[in-house]
C-alpha positions, 0 to 999 in steps of 0.5 A, spaced: 673 160 827 680 161 827 686 158 823 692 155 825 696 162 824 691 165 828 687 169 823 680 169 823 677 165 817 672 169 812 665 167 812 664 164 804 658 169 803 662 175 805 669 173 802 671 177 795 671 173 789 677 172 785 677 176 778 675 171 772 674 170 765 667 173 766 669 179 769 674 181 764 673 183 756 677 179 752 683 182 749 687 180 743 693 178 747 689 174 751 685 171 746 692 169 742 695 166 748 689 161 749 689 160 742 696 158 742 695 153 748 689 150 744 693 149 737 698 146 741 693 141 743 690 140 736 697 139 733 698 133 738 691 130 736 692 131 729 699 128 729 695 121 731 692 122 724 699 123 721 702 117 724 695 113 722 697 115 715 705 113 716 702 106 718 698 105 712 704 107 708 708 102 711 702 097 711 702 096 704 699 099 697 692 097 699 692 100 706 695 106 703 689 107 698 684 106 703 687 111 708 688 116 702 680 115 700 679 116 708 683 122 708 679 125 701 672 125 704 670 132 706 670 131 713 677 129 713 679 135 709 676 140 714 680 137 719 686 137 715 685 144 713 684 146 721 690 142 723 694 146 718 691 152 720 693 150 727 700 148 725 701 155 721 698 159 727 702 155 732 709 156 728 708 164 727 706 165 734 712 161 737 716 166 733 713 172 736 714 168 743 721 168 741 722 175 740 719 176 746 724 171 750 729 176 747 726 182 750 723 185 744 716 187 742 713 188 749 710 195 748 702 195 747 702 197 740 708 192 738 704 186 741 698 188 738 701 189 731 705 182 732 698 179 734 695 181 727 701 179 723 701 172 726 693 172 724 695 175 717 701 170 716 697 164 719 691 165 714 696 167 708 700 160 709 694 156 710 691 158 704 697 158 700 698 151 702 691 149 700 691 152 694 698 150 692 696 142 694 
């Protein structure tokens, strides 16, 4: 069978497979890239909780008290902890990307060092926030 350009199409069983995630070993840089995208999605979803809290604040003392009670449950504290960790990770990794945009830190050793720095800064900022709260 020939295509419009006169090239012979390959049979499905003989064509080479494209490389995919199952072929490659996950590296720090690729893992952090996927995590950056994921935290962006989580921050968007978590912002709905912030809007809910602000709406309760505007609705009056009873709605605010009910919302505060809901935010005080263990499962909401876990969600809020995750949201704050996502916020700090996205912030720190965004700063890392700003340096990359300026042309700095592309060397492999610098990319790994900044990646580990992002993870450490995320943990420190998240824990410091929750300890201080």
